[in-house]
mmCIF file as gemmi writes it, N, C-alpha and C atoms, coordinates in Angstrom:
data_model
loop_
_atom_site.group_PDB
_atom_site.id
_atom_site.type_symbol
_atom_site.label_atom_id
_atom_site.label_alt_id
_atom_site.label_comp_id
_atom_site.label_asym_id
_atom_site.label_entity_id
_atom_site.label_seq_id
_atom_site.pdbx_PDB_ins_code
_atom_site.Cartn_x
_atom_site.Cartn_y
_atom_site.Cartn_z
_atom_site.occupancy
_atom_site.B_iso_or_equiv
_atom_site.pdbx_formal_charge
_atom_site.auth_seq_id
_atom_site.auth_asym_id
_atom_site.pdbx_PDB_model_num
ATOM 1 N N . MET Axp A 1 ? -119.983 47.305 194.555 1 0 ? 1 A 1
ATOM 2 C CA . MET Axp A 1 ? -121.047 46.369 194.76 1 0 ? 1 A 1
ATOM 3 C C . MET Axp A 1 ? -121.442 45.757 193.419 1 0 ? 1 A 1
ATOM 4 N N . LEU Axp A 2 ? -121.52 44.474 193.356 1 0 ? 2 A 1
ATOM 5 C CA . LEU Axp A 2 ? -121.931 43.795 192.135 1 0 ? 2 A 1
ATOM 6 C C . LEU Axp A 2 ? -123.445 43.799 192.031 1 0 ? 2 A 1
ATOM 7 N N . GLY Axp A 3 ? -123.93 43.865 190.819 1 0 ? 3 A 1
ATOM 8 C CA . GLY Axp A 3 ? -125.374 43.845 190.612 1 0 ? 3 A 1
ATOM 9 C C . GLY Axp A 3 ? -125.699 43.793 189.135 1 0 ? 3 A 1
ATOM 10 N N . TRP Axp A 4 ? -126.971 43.89 188.833 1 0 ? 4 A 1
ATOM 11 C CA . TRP Axp A 4 ? -127.45 43.866 187.453 1 0 ? 4 A 1
ATOM 12 C C . TRP Axp A 4 ? -128.037 45.211 187.097 1 0 ? 4 A 1
ATOM 13 N N . VAL Axp A 5 ? -127.872 45.599 185.842 1 0 ? 5 A 1
ATOM 14 C CA . VAL Axp A 5 ? -128.582 46.746 185.282 1 0 ? 5 A 1
ATOM 15 C C . VAL Axp A 5 ? -129.31 46.222 184.056 1 0 ? 5 A 1
ATOM 16 N N . ILE Axp A 6 ? -130.634 46.261 184.107 1 0 ? 6 A 1
ATOM 17 C CA . ILE Axp A 6 ? -131.468 45.795 182.996 1 0 ? 6 A 1
ATOM 18 C C . ILE Axp A 6 ? -131.801 47.008 182.138 1 0 ? 6 A 1
ATOM 19 N N . THR Axp A 7 ? -131.502 46.941 180.842 1 0 ? 7 A 1
ATOM 20 C CA . THR Axp A 7 ? -131.817 48.048 179.938 1 0 ? 7 A 1
ATOM 21 C C . THR Axp A 7 ? -132.709 47.545 178.815 1 0 ? 7 A 1
ATOM 22 N N . CYS Axp A 8 ? -133.764 48.277 178.537 1 0 ? 8 A 1
ATOM 23 C CA . CYS Axp A 8 ? -134.702 47.92 177.464 1 0 ? 8 A 1
ATOM 24 C C . CYS Axp A 8 ? -135.378 49.186 176.946 1 0 ? 8 A 1
ATOM 25 N N . HIS Axp A 9 ? -135.952 49.063 175.751 1 0 ? 9 A 1
ATOM 26 C CA . HIS Axp A 9 ? -136.759 50.151 175.203 1 0 ? 9 A 1
ATOM 27 C C . HIS Axp A 9 ? -138.053 50.289 175.991 1 0 ? 9 A 1
ATOM 28 N N . ASP Axp A 10 ? -138.568 51.491 175.999 1 0 ? 10 A 1
ATOM 29 C CA . ASP Axp A 10 ? -139.851 51.824 176.613 1 0 ? 10 A 1
ATOM 30 C C . ASP Axp A 10 ? -139.856 51.427 178.087 1 0 ? 10 A 1
ATOM 31 N N . GLU Axp A 11 ? -140.867 50.736 178.553 1 0 ? 11 A 1
ATOM 32 C CA . GLU Axp A 11 ? -140.975 50.371 179.97 1 0 ? 11 A 1
ATOM 33 C C . GLU Axp A 11 ? -140.63 48.904 180.218 1 0 ? 11 A 1
ATOM 34 N N . GLN Axp A 12 ? -140.039 48.233 179.257 1 0 ? 12 A 1
ATOM 35 C CA . GLN Axp A 12 ? -139.803 46.794 179.369 1 0 ? 12 A 1
ATOM 36 C C . GLN Axp A 12 ? -138.798 46.437 180.453 1 0 ? 12 A 1
ATOM 37 N N . ALA Axp A 13 ? -137.832 47.277 180.72 1 0 ? 13 A 1
ATOM 38 C CA . ALA Axp A 13 ? -136.846 46.98 181.767 1 0 ? 13 A 1
ATOM 39 C C . ALA Axp A 13 ? -137.518 46.957 183.132 1 0 ? 13 A 1
ATOM 40 N N . GLN Axp A 14 ? -138.362 47.94 183.396 1 0 ? 14 A 1
ATOM 41 C CA . GLN Axp A 14 ? -139.069 47.991 184.679 1 0 ? 14 A 1
ATOM 42 C C . GLN Axp A 14 ? -140.005 46.797 184.824 1 0 ? 14 A 1
ATOM 43 N N . GLU Axp A 15 ? -140.693 46.431 183.743 1 0 ? 15 A 1
ATOM 44 C CA . GLU Axp A 15 ? -141.591 45.276 183.783 1 0 ? 15 A 1
ATOM 45 C C . GLU Axp A 15 ? -140.816 43.994 184.081 1 0 ? 15 A 1
ATOM 46 N N . MET Axp A 16 ? -139.638 43.849 183.487 1 0 ? 16 A 1
ATOM 47 C CA . MET Axp A 16 ? -138.813 42.671 183.736 1 0 ? 16 A 1
ATOM 48 C C . MET Axp A 16 ? -138.358 42.628 185.193 1 0 ? 16 A 1
ATOM 49 N N . LEU Axp A 17 ? -137.957 43.774 185.733 1 0 ? 17 A 1
ATOM 50 C CA . LEU Axp A 17 ? -137.534 43.837 187.131 1 0 ? 17 A 1
ATOM 51 C C . LEU Axp A 17 ? -138.685 43.459 188.063 1 0 ? 17 A 1
ATOM 52 N N . ILE Axp A 18 ? -139.878 43.933 187.783 1 0 ? 18 A 1
ATOM 53 C CA . ILE Axp A 18 ? -141.046 43.597 188.605 1 0 ? 18 A 1
ATOM 54 C C . ILE Axp A 18 ? -141.292 42.092 188.595 1 0 ? 18 A 1
ATOM 55 N N . LYS Axp A 19 ? -141.182 41.471 187.428 1 0 ? 19 A 1
ATOM 56 C CA . LYS Axp A 19 ? -141.386 40.017 187.327 1 0 ? 19 A 1
ATOM 57 C C . LYS Axp A 19 ? -140.304 39.254 188.087 1 0 ? 19 A 1
ATOM 58 N N . LEU Axp A 20 ? -139.057 39.712 187.989 1 0 ? 20 A 1
ATOM 59 C CA . LEU Axp A 20 ? -137.972 39.053 188.721 1 0 ? 20 A 1
ATOM 60 C C . LEU Axp A 20 ? -138.17 39.17 190.229 1 0 ? 20 A 1
ATOM 61 N N . GLU Axp A 21 ? -138.586 40.342 190.69 1 0 ? 21 A 1
ATOM 62 C CA . GLU Axp A 21 ? -138.817 40.53 192.122 1 0 ? 21 A 1
ATOM 63 C C . GLU Axp A 21 ? -140.006 39.712 192.613 1 0 ? 21 A 1
ATOM 64 N N . ALA Axp A 22 ? -141.013 39.538 191.769 1 0 ? 22 A 1
ATOM 65 C CA . ALA Axp A 22 ? -142.16 38.713 192.148 1 0 ? 22 A 1
ATOM 66 C C . ALA Axp A 22 ? -141.732 37.258 192.326 1 0 ? 22 A 1
ATOM 67 N N . ARG Axp A 23 ? -140.791 36.831 191.514 1 0 ? 23 A 1
ATOM 68 C CA . ARG Axp A 23 ? -140.345 35.429 191.574 1 0 ? 23 A 1
ATOM 69 C C . ARG Axp A 23 ? -139.291 35.191 192.651 1 0 ? 23 A 1
ATOM 70 N N . PHE Axp A 24 ? -138.339 36.117 192.797 1 0 ? 24 A 1
ATOM 71 C CA . PHE Axp A 24 ? -137.19 35.891 193.676 1 0 ? 24 A 1
ATOM 72 C C . PHE Axp A 24 ? -137.157 36.781 194.915 1 0 ? 24 A 1
ATOM 73 N N . GLY Axp A 25 ? -138.108 37.687 195.054 1 0 ? 25 A 1
ATOM 74 C CA . GLY Axp A 25 ? -138.098 38.612 196.183 1 0 ? 25 A 1
ATOM 75 C C . GLY Axp A 25 ? -137.328 39.879 195.837 1 0 ? 25 A 1
ATOM 76 N N . PRO Axp A 26 ? -137.156 40.763 196.814 1 0 ? 26 A 1
ATOM 77 C CA . PRO Axp A 26 ? -136.475 42.043 196.561 1 0 ? 26 A 1
ATOM 78 C C . PRO Axp A 26 ? -135.057 41.851 196.015 1 0 ? 26 A 1
ATOM 79 N N . LEU Axp A 27 ? -134.73 42.62 195.002 1 0 ? 27 A 1
ATOM 80 C CA . LEU Axp A 27 ? -133.405 42.562 194.374 1 0 ? 27 A 1
ATOM 81 C C . LEU Axp A 27 ? -132.74 43.926 194.538 1 0 ? 27 A 1
ATOM 82 N N . ALA Axp A 28 ? -132.15 44.14 195.696 1 0 ? 28 A 1
ATOM 83 C CA . ALA Axp A 28 ? -131.569 45.447 196.025 1 0 ? 28 A 1
ATOM 84 C C . ALA Axp A 28 ? -130.436 45.843 195.086 1 0 ? 28 A 1
ATOM 85 N N . GLN Axp A 29 ? -129.768 44.867 194.491 1 0 ? 29 A 1
ATOM 86 C CA . GLN Axp A 29 ? -128.623 45.165 193.629 1 0 ? 29 A 1
ATOM 87 C C . GLN Axp A 29 ? -128.994 45.155 192.152 1 0 ? 29 A 1
ATOM 88 N N . CYS Axp A 30 ? -130.265 45.276 191.851 1 0 ? 30 A 1
ATOM 89 C CA . CYS Axp A 30 ? -130.726 45.255 190.464 1 0 ? 30 A 1
ATOM 90 C C . CYS Axp A 30 ? -131.419 46.574 190.149 1 0 ? 30 A 1
ATOM 91 N N . ARG Axp A 31 ? -131.077 47.178 189.018 1 0 ? 31 A 1
ATOM 92 C CA . ARG Axp A 31 ? -131.684 48.437 188.592 1 0 ? 31 A 1
ATOM 93 C C . ARG Axp A 31 ? -132.241 48.279 187.18 1 0 ? 31 A 1
ATOM 94 N N . ALA Axp A 32 ? -133.3 49.013 186.895 1 0 ? 32 A 1
ATOM 95 C CA . ALA Axp A 32 ? -133.907 49.029 185.564 1 0 ? 32 A 1
ATOM 96 C C . ALA Axp A 32 ? -133.665 50.395 184.929 1 0 ? 32 A 1
ATOM 97 N N . VAL Axp A 33 ? -133.2 50.381 183.684 1 0 ? 33 A 1
ATOM 98 C CA . VAL Axp A 33 ? -133.016 51.623 182.925 1 0 ? 33 A 1
ATOM 99 C C . VAL Axp A 33 ? -133.85 51.506 181.657 1 0 ? 33 A 1
ATOM 100 N N . ASN Axp A 34 ? -134.923 52.281 181.588 1 0 ? 34 A 1
ATOM 101 C CA . ASN Axp A 34 ? -135.768 52.325 180.401 1 0 ? 34 A 1
ATOM 102 C C . ASN Axp A 34 ? -135.292 53.464 179.513 1 0 ? 34 A 1
ATOM 103 N N . TYR Axp A 35 ? -135.207 53.216 178.227 1 0 ? 35 A 1
ATOM 104 C CA . TYR Axp A 35 ? -134.834 54.287 177.306 1 0 ? 35 A 1
ATOM 105 C C . TYR Axp A 35 ? -135.72 54.21 176.08 1 0 ? 35 A 1
ATOM 106 N N . TRP Axp A 36 ? -135.8 55.279 175.341 1 0 ? 36 A 1
ATOM 107 C CA . TRP Axp A 36 ? -136.711 55.367 174.223 1 0 ? 36 A 1
ATOM 108 C C . TRP Axp A 36 ? -135.947 55.416 172.907 1 0 ? 36 A 1
ATOM 109 N N . GLN Axp A 37 ? -136.659 55.122 171.835 1 0 ? 37 A 1
ATOM 110 C CA . GLN Axp A 37 ? -136.073 55.153 170.497 1 0 ? 37 A 1
ATOM 111 C C . GLN Axp A 37 ? -135.509 56.542 170.224 1 0 ? 37 A 1
ATOM 112 N N . GLY Axp A 38 ? -134.356 56.599 169.607 1 0 ? 38 A 1
ATOM 113 C CA . GLY Axp A 38 ? -133.756 57.873 169.238 1 0 ? 38 A 1
ATOM 114 C C . GLY Axp A 38 ? -132.951 58.544 170.337 1 0 ? 38 A 1
ATOM 115 N N . LEU Axp A 39 ? -132.824 57.892 171.487 1 0 ? 39 A 1
ATOM 116 C CA . LEU Axp A 39 ? -132.034 58.458 172.577 1 0 ? 39 A 1
ATOM 117 C C . LEU Axp A 39 ? -130.562 58.481 172.161 1 0 ? 39 A 1
ATOM 118 N N . SER Axp A 40 ? -129.888 59.565 172.438 1 0 ? 40 A 1
ATOM 119 C CA . SER Axp A 40 ? -128.479 59.662 172.051 1 0 ? 40 A 1
ATOM 120 C C . SER Axp A 40 ? -127.631 58.724 172.911 1 0 ? 40 A 1
ATOM 121 N N . THR Axp A 41 ? -126.525 58.289 172.364 1 0 ? 41 A 1
ATOM 122 C CA . THR Axp A 41 ? -125.628 57.412 173.122 1 0 ? 41 A 1
ATOM 123 C C . THR Axp A 41 ? -125.051 58.138 174.33 1 0 ? 41 A 1
ATOM 124 N N . ASN Axp A 42 ? -124.87 59.447 174.211 1 0 ? 42 A 1
ATOM 125 C CA . ASN Axp A 42 ? -124.37 60.232 175.331 1 0 ? 42 A 1
ATOM 126 C C . ASN Axp A 42 ? -125.359 60.198 176.498 1 0 ? 42 A 1
ATOM 127 N N . MET Axp A 43 ? -126.632 60.385 176.204 1 0 ? 43 A 1
ATOM 128 C CA . MET Axp A 43 ? -127.643 60.376 177.263 1 0 ? 43 A 1
ATOM 129 C C . MET Axp A 43 ? -127.793 58.977 177.86 1 0 ? 43 A 1
ATOM 130 N N . LEU Axp A 44 ? -127.76 57.945 177.026 1 0 ? 44 A 1
ATOM 131 C CA . LEU Axp A 44 ? -127.841 56.575 177.541 1 0 ? 44 A 1
ATOM 132 C C . LEU Axp A 44 ? -126.647 56.28 178.444 1 0 ? 44 A 1
ATOM 133 N N . SER Axp A 45 ? -125.477 56.752 178.061 1 0 ? 45 A 1
ATOM 134 C CA . SER Axp A 45 ? -124.287 56.57 178.886 1 0 ? 45 A 1
ATOM 135 C C . SER Axp A 45 ? -124.469 57.222 180.251 1 0 ? 45 A 1
ATOM 136 N N . ARG Axp A 46 ? -125.033 58.41 180.274 1 0 ? 46 A 1
ATOM 137 C CA . ARG Axp A 46 ? -125.283 59.094 181.549 1 0 ? 46 A 1
ATOM 138 C C . ARG Axp A 46 ? -126.286 58.323 182.403 1 0 ? 46 A 1
ATOM 139 N N . MET Axp A 47 ? -127.319 57.799 181.758 1 0 ? 47 A 1
ATOM 140 C CA . MET Axp A 47 ? -128.329 57.03 182.488 1 0 ? 47 A 1
ATOM 141 C C . MET Axp A 47 ? -127.712 55.772 183.096 1 0 ? 47 A 1
ATOM 142 N N . MET Axp A 48 ? -126.814 55.129 182.357 1 0 ? 48 A 1
ATOM 143 C CA . MET Axp A 48 ? -126.168 53.915 182.857 1 0 ? 48 A 1
ATOM 144 C C . MET Axp A 48 ? -125.244 54.242 184.031 1 0 ? 48 A 1
ATOM 145 N N . CYS Axp A 49 ? -124.567 55.385 183.967 1 0 ? 49 A 1
ATOM 146 C CA . CYS Axp A 49 ? -123.691 55.782 185.079 1 0 ? 49 A 1
ATOM 147 C C . CYS Axp A 49 ? -124.49 56.081 186.338 1 0 ? 49 A 1
ATOM 148 N N . ASP Axp A 50 ? -125.701 56.593 186.181 1 0 ? 50 A 1
ATOM 149 C CA . ASP Axp A 50 ? -126.551 56.913 187.325 1 0 ? 50 A 1
ATOM 150 C C . ASP Axp A 50 ? -127.268 55.69 187.884 1 0 ? 50 A 1
ATOM 151 N N . ALA Axp A 51 ? -127.296 54.585 187.159 1 0 ? 51 A 1
ATOM 152 C CA . ALA Axp A 51 ? -128.058 53.4 187.569 1 0 ? 51 A 1
ATOM 153 C C . ALA Axp A 51 ? -127.649 52.856 188.934 1 0 ? 51 A 1
ATOM 154 N N . PRO Axp A 52 ? -126.358 52.731 189.247 1 0 ? 52 A 1
ATOM 155 C CA . PRO Axp A 52 ? -125.991 52.151 190.548 1 0 ? 52 A 1
ATOM 156 C C . PRO Axp A 52 ? -126.303 53.059 191.729 1 0 ? 52 A 1
ATOM 157 N N . ALA Axp A 53 ? -126.621 54.299 191.49 1 0 ? 53 A 1
ATOM 158 C CA . ALA Axp A 53 ? -126.854 55.253 192.587 1 0 ? 53 A 1
ATOM 159 C C . ALA Axp A 53 ? -128.125 54.958 193.35 1 0 ? 53 A 1
């Protein structure tokens, strides 16, 4: 399934997704992944793999 994964520091990805849904309606194929400063690349990789689930 094609879709978008929005990634940003802190809570910015979720905020962006909320704004997009307010403008365009529900986006079932869009996921937000928020991550924090200092997160390891290994953990970010795991979070990205879990995003489509």
